[in-house]
Phi, psi and omega in degrees: 000123180276125180239002178290137182228137173279170184299324179300312181299316181296317178295316178302318180292324176297317180294317179299316181296319181291319180291323174298316179303311178295320180293328184293335174297318175297314180301317178294317176302311181296316181295317181296315184287314189258342179250307181295320178265013176244238189287347174255025175303333179302328175279314190287334181306323181302332183279339178259014181243130181289130181203174181240010180284152176290312180252158176222159181306324179306333182296345175299332179297325180298321176295317178297316180293336180281339184301315178302319180294312181300314179298319178292318177302315179296307185298306186278348177258335184238326184269306183222084188309128177211111183297331179287323176294322175292327176298319177298314177304316179295323177297317178293316179298317178302314178301316180299321179295312178299316178303310181302313181299309184293303189288302188281327183265301189290310185281303190268357174055042175288334166237128186282092175200139172213148179297142182295320179254133179236119179294165176300323181295315177300318178299319181297318178296317181293315180300320179297321179291323174298320180295320176302319183276358177293337175255134178256031183238168180286324188254166176062028173269165173222176179061073182267352180285165180247315184248359178233131177226119180298160180304333183295348178264009178296119181288142174290316174224119186271128176232123183274132177272130188272323184262143182304321185294334179290340184261000185270000000 
């Protein structure tokens, strides 16, 4: 298996990984709006319900979202080496890491850590997610993105919620 890559291939892979990362925000938005708040509300409902458990049924989505990346890493890394296929896998993996840090740690405080300094954009993303969780229902929610928040979600006065239960 040939694994030597020239600089053009490396740059191309970085571009493919970045585009995949950005595209995955659309995939997450679409899935969140039409699948999680649609026919798989039975899983996602646990995420909109105040509870004290460490895990929730909604965490099954993390497993589902990891499968394309795992499959691509396996296929393009072991079966039929292709650096561009691996770049797609890295883009999905990168999105998953950012999602976990933003959504599960910073917003929902599943691990107690937050950056000391928060940019206005980070505050807007957090605020948009708080708006999404203001409703504990399947319908009439807004702000389905995870890493992108339109300007309309800019908070007039930002207040960080400290306890996980406040964010559910």
